[in-house]
C-alpha positions in Angstrom: 16.4 13.5 -16.1 16.1 12.8 -12.4 14.9 9.2 -11.7 15.1 9.0 -7.9 12.4 7.4 -5.8 11.1 10.7 -4.2 10.8 12.9 -7.3 9.6 10.3 -9.7 6.7 8.8 -7.6 4.0 9.8 -5.2 4.5 8.4 -1.8 1.5 8.2 0.6 1.1 7.2 4.3 -2.1 5.2 4.0 -2.5 3.5 7.4 -1.3 3.9 10.9 0.1 0.9 12.8 -2.7 -0.9 14.8 -3.0 -3.7 17.2 -6.3 -5.4 16.7 -8.5 -8.5 17.1 -10.6 -7.7 14.0 -10.5 -10.1 11.0 -9.1 -7.6 8.6 -7.2 -4.3 8.7 -7.7 -2.0 5.7 -5.5 0.9 4.6 -7.0 4.0 3.1 -7.9 3.6 -0.6 -5.4 5.4 -2.9 -6.6 7.2 -6.0 -4.5 5.9 -8.9 -5.7 8.5 -11.5 -2.7 9.8 -13.4 -0.5 6.8 -12.6 0.0 3.4 -14.1 1.2 1.5 -11.0 0.6 1.4 -7.3 2.8 -0.5 -4.7 2.0 -1.1 -1.1 4.5 -1.8 1.7 2.7 -3.5 4.6 4.7 -4.5 7.8 3.2 -7.4 9.8 4.1 -8.8 13.2 3.6 -12.4 12.3 2.4 -14.7 9.4 -0.4 -12.9 7.6 -2.2 -12.8 4.3 -2.0 -9.3 2.6 -4.1 -8.6 -0.5 -5.0 -5.7 -2.7 -8.6 -4.6 -3.2 -10.1 -2.0 -5.6 -13.3 -0.1 -6.4 -14.7 2.7 -8.4 -14.8 5.0 -5.3 -12.6 5.3 -2.2 -15.5 3.9 -0.1 -16.2 0.8 -2.1 -12.7 -0.5 -2.7 -13.6 -4.1 -1.6 -13.1 -6.2 -4.7 -10.1 -8.5 -4.5 -7.5 -8.3 -7.3 -6.9 -11.8 -8.8 -3.4 -13.0 -8.1 -2.4 -10.0 -6.0 -2.0 -11.3 -2.6 0.9 -12.5 -0.5 1.3 -14.7 2.6 4.1 -13.7 5.0 5.6 -16.6 6.9 6.8 -14.5 9.8 7.1 -10.9 10.9 8.2 -8.8 7.9 7.1 -6.6 5.1 4.7 -7.6 2.4 5.2 -5.7 -0.9 2.4 -5.9 -3.4 2.2 -4.0 -6.7 -0.4 -3.8 -9.4 0.3 -2.3 -12.9 -2.6 -0.5 -14.6 -5.2 -1.6 -12.0 -8.7 -2.4 -13.2 -10.1 -0.1 -10.5 -9.2 3.5 -9.9 -9.1 3.2 -6.1 -6.9 0.6 -4.5 -6.2 -0.4 -0.9 -4.2 -3.0 1.0 -6.1 -5.4 3.3 -4.3 -7.5 5.9 -6.2 -10.6 7.0 -5.4 -11.2 10.7 -8.0 -13.6 12.1 -6.4 -13.2 15.6 -4.8 -10.5 17.7 -2.3 -8.9 15.5 -0.1 -5.8 14.9 -0.1 -4.4 11.4 2.5 -1.7 10.9 2.3 1.7 9.2 1.4 1.1 5.6 3.0 3.1 2.8 1.8 3.3 -0.8 3.8 4.4 -3.8 2.2 5.6 -7.0 4.5 5.3 -9.9 4.8 5.7 -13.7 3.1 9.1 -13.6 1.4 10.3 -16.8 2.0 13.9 -15.9 5.2 15.2 -14.2 6.5 16.7 -12.0 5.1 14.7 -9.1 4.6 16.7 -5.8 5.0 14.8 -2.6 3.5 16.1 0.7 7.0 16.4 2.2 10.2 17.7 0.5 12.4 15.5 2.7 11.9 11.8 3.2 13.6 10.2 6.2 14.2 6.5 6.7 15.7 4.9 9.8 17.0 1.4 10.1 17.8 -0.7 13.2 20.3 -3.5 13.5 
């Protein structure tokens, strides 16, 4: 049984990097139907609060999940995960309050009830810089 990250999970590109002065930056809501867990990777340019919100439709995912927020202390990546969310649609929200850059947000749906999982791309490429 193949247990690698790409074939065992659904990986979504949920928000494009943005420089903004708005109070909050929201990713697209992810439909968790058929999965038990969703994880968001949210890069930030400075100290920020990142939280998960949910709703019954993709357009009303505005309810905060209790205990599912993180405060970054500097530029970095906040990783938030919720197992068996109480709402079907989940999004990441970054509270900026000031001019900020929020990086490309990635969501990973895992623990699929039905397999195989099909990703939108057969090859996933990751680059690192030193």
